[in-house]
C-alpha positions in Angstrom: 2.9 83.9 16.1 5.1 86.7 15.1 7.4 86.7 12.1 11.2 86.7 11.9 12.3 89.4 9.4 15.9 89.8 8.3 17.2 92.4 5.8 20.7 92.6 4.6 22.9 93.7 1.7 25.3 91.2 0.1 28.1 92.4 -2.1 27.5 89.8 -4.8 25.3 89.9 -7.9 21.7 88.7 -7.5 22.4 85.6 -9.7 25.1 84.4 -7.3 22.9 85.0 -4.2 20.1 83.1 -5.9 22.5 80.3 -6.6 23.6 80.2 -3.0 20.0 79.8 -2.0 19.0 77.2 -4.5 22.0 75.2 -5.9 22.8 72.2 -3.6 26.5 72.3 -4.5 26.7 76.0 -3.4 24.6 75.5 -0.3 26.8 72.6 0.7 29.9 74.8 0.2 28.8 77.7 2.4 26.9 75.5 4.9 29.6 72.9 5.1 26.9 70.2 4.8 27.5 67.6 2.2 24.1 66.0 2.8 22.2 69.0 1.3 19.4 67.9 -1.0 17.4 70.2 -3.3 14.8 69.4 -5.9 14.1 73.0 -7.2 10.6 72.7 -8.6 7.3 73.7 -7.0 6.4 70.8 -4.8 10.0 69.6 -4.8 11.6 68.7 -1.5 14.8 69.9 0.2 16.8 68.9 3.2 19.6 70.8 5.0 21.5 70.7 8.3 22.0 66.9 8.0 18.4 66.4 7.2 17.2 68.1 10.4 15.4 70.8 8.4 13.1 69.8 5.6 10.4 71.2 3.5 8.9 71.7 0.0 9.2 74.6 -2.5 5.9 76.5 -2.9 7.1 79.4 -5.1 10.1 79.7 -7.4 10.5 83.0 -9.3 14.2 83.2 -9.9 16.2 85.2 -9.2 13.8 87.3 -7.2 11.4 85.3 -5.1 11.7 81.9 -3.3 9.3 80.4 -0.8 9.2 77.0 0.9 7.9 75.2 3.9 10.2 74.7 6.8 10.1 71.9 9.4 12.5 70.9 12.1 12.9 67.1 12.7 12.3 67.5 16.4 9.0 69.4 16.0 5.8 67.6 17.2 3.9 65.9 14.4 0.8 68.0 15.3 2.7 71.3 14.5 2.2 72.7 11.0 5.2 73.6 8.9 6.4 77.2 9.0 7.0 79.2 5.8 10.2 80.9 4.6 10.1 83.6 2.0 13.1 85.2 0.3 13.0 88.4 -1.8 16.1 89.5 -3.7 16.6 92.9 -5.3 19.5 94.2 -7.3 21.4 97.0 -5.6 24.2 98.3 -7.8 26.8 95.5 -7.8 25.2 93.8 -4.9 21.9 92.4 -3.7 19.3 93.4 -1.1 18.0 90.4 0.6 14.8 90.1 2.7 13.9 87.0 4.6 10.6 86.4 6.2 10.0 83.3 8.3 6.4 83.0 9.5 3.8 80.6 10.9 5.9 79.2 13.8 4.3 76.7 16.1 5.1 78.8 19.2 7.1 81.8 20.4 10.0 79.6 21.6 10.6 78.3 18.1 10.3 81.8 16.7 12.9 83.2 19.2 15.3 80.4 18.5 15.0 80.8 14.7 15.5 84.6 15.0 19.0 84.1 16.2 19.6 80.9 14.3 19.1 82.6 10.9 22.0 85.0 11.6 24.3 82.4 13.0 23.7 79.4 10.8 22.5 80.8 7.5 22.7 84.5 6.7 26.2 85.3 8.1 27.9 82.1 6.6 26.2 82.6 3.3 27.1 86.2 3.1 30.7 85.5 4.1 31.0 82.8 1.5 29.5 84.9 -1.3 31.6 88.0 -0.4 34.9 86.0 -0.1 34.6 83.4 -2.9 35.2 84.0 -6.6 32.4 83.4 -9.1 32.8 80.3 -11.1 
């Protein structure tokens, strides 16, 4: 299966972008999902989108690299988890973000996630980071 790759620049420091990806309070704020759960340790679990998306952290190297498994609640039990990898890089007063989502169970899931990352994750997170004040 092919990979979803997204690249964008966010006008916020790398530490704030990392926080928006890993801190359950921040994720809940930009995602508007009070049920977010994050146990940020390798092997720790997370749940977002009302528990419809779950997985476990496989690499944590803050604030530059984050990797975790990704599973949709409606996926067949025989389907393996996919893998999400984030790479963050300082870019002046902002951050360059690269997202790779790989190992989809089929092309239909890959296509749906390609659009979904923009609509449900990247755009809301970037809008929140660029419009909110740091705490």
